C-alpha positions in Angstrom: 0.0 0.0 0.0 2.8 2.4 0.8 4.4 1.8 -2.6 1.1 2.5 -4.3 0.7 5.8 -2.4 4.3 6.8 -3.3 3.7 6.0 -6.9 0.5 8.0 -7.1 2.1 10.9 -5.3 5.0 10.9 -7.8 2.7 10.7 -10.8 0.5 13.6 -9.4 3.6 15.7 -8.9 4.7 15.0 -12.4 1.4 16.1 -13.9 1.4 19.2 -11.8 4.9 20.2 -13.0 3.9 19.6 -16.6 0.8 21.7 -16.2 2.8 24.6 -14.7 5.8 24.2 -17.0 7.8 27.3 -17.3 5.9 29.1 -14.6 9.1 29.5 -12.6 11.0 30.9 -15.5 12.3 27.6 -16.7 13.0 27.6 -20.4 11.2 24.3 -21.2 7.5 23.6 -21.7 6.1 20.1 -22.4 2.9 19.3 -24.3 1.5 15.9 -25.2 -0.9 15.3 -28.1 -3.4 12.5 -28.4 -6.5 12.2 -30.5 -8.4 15.4 -30.1 -6.7 16.7 -27.0 -3.6 18.4 -25.7 -2.2 17.7 -22.2 -2.1 20.1 -20.6 -4.7 22.2 -22.2 -3.6 25.3 -20.2 0.0 26.4 -20.0 1.6 29.3 -18.1 5.1 30.6 -18.5 7.0 33.8 -18.3 8.3 35.9 -21.2 11.5 35.1 -23.0 12.9 32.3 -25.0 11.0 29.0 -24.4 11.4 25.6 -26.0 8.3 23.6 -26.4 8.7 19.9 -26.5 5.7 18.3 -28.2 5.2 14.5 -27.8 2.6 12.7 -30.0 1.2 9.8 -28.0 -1.6 9.3 -30.5 -2.1 7.2 -33.5 -2.2 9.9 -36.1 -0.2 13.1 -36.9 -1.0 16.3 -35.0 0.3 19.9 -35.2 1.1 22.2 -32.3 0.2 25.5 -33.9 0.4 29.0 -32.3 -1.5 30.8 -35.0 -1.1 34.3 -33.5 2.7 33.8 -33.7 2.7 32.1 -37.1 4.6 29.0 -35.8 3.9 25.3 -35.7 5.4 21.9 -35.7 3.8 18.7 -37.1 4.5 15.6 -35.0 4.0 12.1 -36.3 2.7 9.3 -34.0 5.2 8.2 -31.4 7.6 11.1 -32.2 8.7 14.2 -30.4 9.6 17.7 -31.9 10.7 20.9 -30.4 9.8 24.5 -31.2 11.7 27.4 -29.7 10.1 30.8 -29.5 10.8 34.2 -27.9 7.6 34.9 -26.1 6.1 38.3 -25.1 3.4 38.7 -22.5 -0.1 37.8 -23.6 -2.6 35.0 -24.0 -2.2 32.7 -27.0 -4.2 29.8 -28.4 -2.6 26.6 -29.5 -4.4 24.2 -31.8 -4.0 21.2 -34.1 -4.6 22.4 -37.7 -5.0 18.9 -39.2 -8.5 18.4 -40.7 -11.1 19.5 -38.0 -9.1 18.5 -35.0 -9.4 22.0 -33.5 -13.2 21.9 -34.0 -13.2 18.5 -32.2 -11.6 20.1 -29.1 -7.9 20.0 -29.9 -7.0 23.4 -28.6 -5.4 25.0 -25.5 -4.4 28.3 -24.0 -0.9 29.6 -23.4 -0.6 32.5 -20.9 2.7 34.4 -20.9 3.4 36.7 -18.0 5.9 39.5 -17.7 9.0 38.8 -15.6 
């Protein structure tokens, strides 16, 4: 029972760190894609250069597209890609632009705060 509790606590901490990636000024932000969803769907970070690591855990290709910034990566199933951006404060939407994935719920919000 103690091992199970330790494992669940570790997993919960990992998900919390992923959801708050970059919130402490760290330069890396991680996002996972699966069919019709991003995890996490809400990201926070501070301004400056940030590298997004996008992992596709799904069975089909997905994009991680920040339309307002004119940048995106396409990630094939089982693959990982990175995208480095110099972010300014604001709120941005990220979507998958393949077919109607965005319309089916594959979108999220990136909030960038001033340092």
